[in-house]
N, C-alpha and C positions, 0 to 999 in steps of 0.2 A: 502493498501498500504505500502510495506517496505522500511526503511530507504535506502537499496543499491539502488531500484528501481527507489525512490523519486531522489536521487542522480545521477544517471545516465539521468534520464529525465531533471535534470535541467543541467546537465554538455552538453548534445547533444541539448537543447536550444539554450544554449550560443553561441556554437559552429556553431548552423542553424542563430542565430541573426548575427556574426561576418561575417561570409560569404554571407550572403545576403544583404552585404553593397553597394557594386555596380554593378549596369548592365552595359552590353555591347551594344552598342546602333550602329543601322547602319546609316552610314554618308554619304554623297555627296561629297565625299573627293579623290582624286586621289594619295594623299601623303599617307593615310590610311583609309581606308571605315570602320575601327570600332573605336567609340569612346566610352568613359565610362561616367558614372554618378555615384556620390558619394551621396547615397541616404541621409546618417548622415549629410555631410557638405553640400548636394544640391548644388553642383558643377558638370558641365558638361566639358570636355575636351577630345578634337580633335587635330588632325594637319591637315597643309593646304598646298599643296606644291605652293612655292613661295617667297618673300622677304615682310619683316617687311612694308615697306613703301607701297606697294600694299595690303597687309591684312588690313593695318590700314585705308585707303581710301575706303576698303571695307566695313570694320566694319562701318564706319561712313556714310555711303550710304545704308548700310543695318537698322542700329537703326531710322536714320530720314528720309530717303526719304522712303524706301520701308515697313518698319514695322511702321512709325510715332511714335517713342519714342521721348522725350525730353530729347538729349544729354547736360548733363550737365558741362561736363569739360573732360578731359583729362589730364594724368601726363607723361610724357615721362621719360625712362631709358635707362640702358646700353642695347642697342638692345633689347628694349622693350617698350610697350605702356600700358595704365590703361585706359579703356575709360568707362566715368560714364555716363550713363542714366536714366531714370524714367518713369515708363508706371504709365497707370491709378491706382488711388486709392496710387499713391506716391510709388508704387513699387521701391526698387533699382535694377538698371542693372549694372554689371561690366564686362568688357571683359576684359582680361588680355593675351596680346598679347607676346611671345617670341620668338627671331629669334633661329632657332637649325641651327645643322650641313646640309649639304647637300639640301641647299635651302628649308628648310621647317619651318613654324610657328606653333607653338603650341598655341592654344586658348582655354581659360579657361574662363565659362562662369559662373556666379552666379545670379541668378532672384529671388529677394525676397527671402525667406526661402528655396529656393528651388522648379522648377517647370521644371521637365524633358520634358514636351512639348514643351513651350516657348523657353527652352534652344537650343534644336534641331532645333527648328525653325527659331532661330535668327542665330546657326550656318551655317545651310543650304543657307540660304540668304546672309552670309558671302562669302561663296563658288560659288554661282551662279553669285556674282559680280566681285569676282576675276575670275572667267573664263573668264568673258567678258571683264575687264584690259588685261589679259595675251593672250587672244586672239587680241588684238587691236595692239601687238606689231609689 
């Protein structure tokens, strides 16, 4: 194989590697039905319609009651929350919530070193609880 072919193959491999870092994921959200999963960072990101307090309550219910994780703490911020939990085998779960304009909340989930399926399950369970809260208004 010639040097030019080898360099072209290496360059195209690098481009493919960097382009394949995020995956679009369909989620159960009225704010945005498409979330993303960053395969390198292991972070799942989506948006929900509502306010930070409703999403915070929905997150706590999802983690403890619905999914049976052990919630270990929370840190409030400026229009934001970070909720910490543990799964079996001491896997760390972090759910970061941030109030956005237009009555939307950004939800970022890290499950251990990264787990798309578990992160999507957490997000959809939060969305289900949020629908319950908003329908009771």
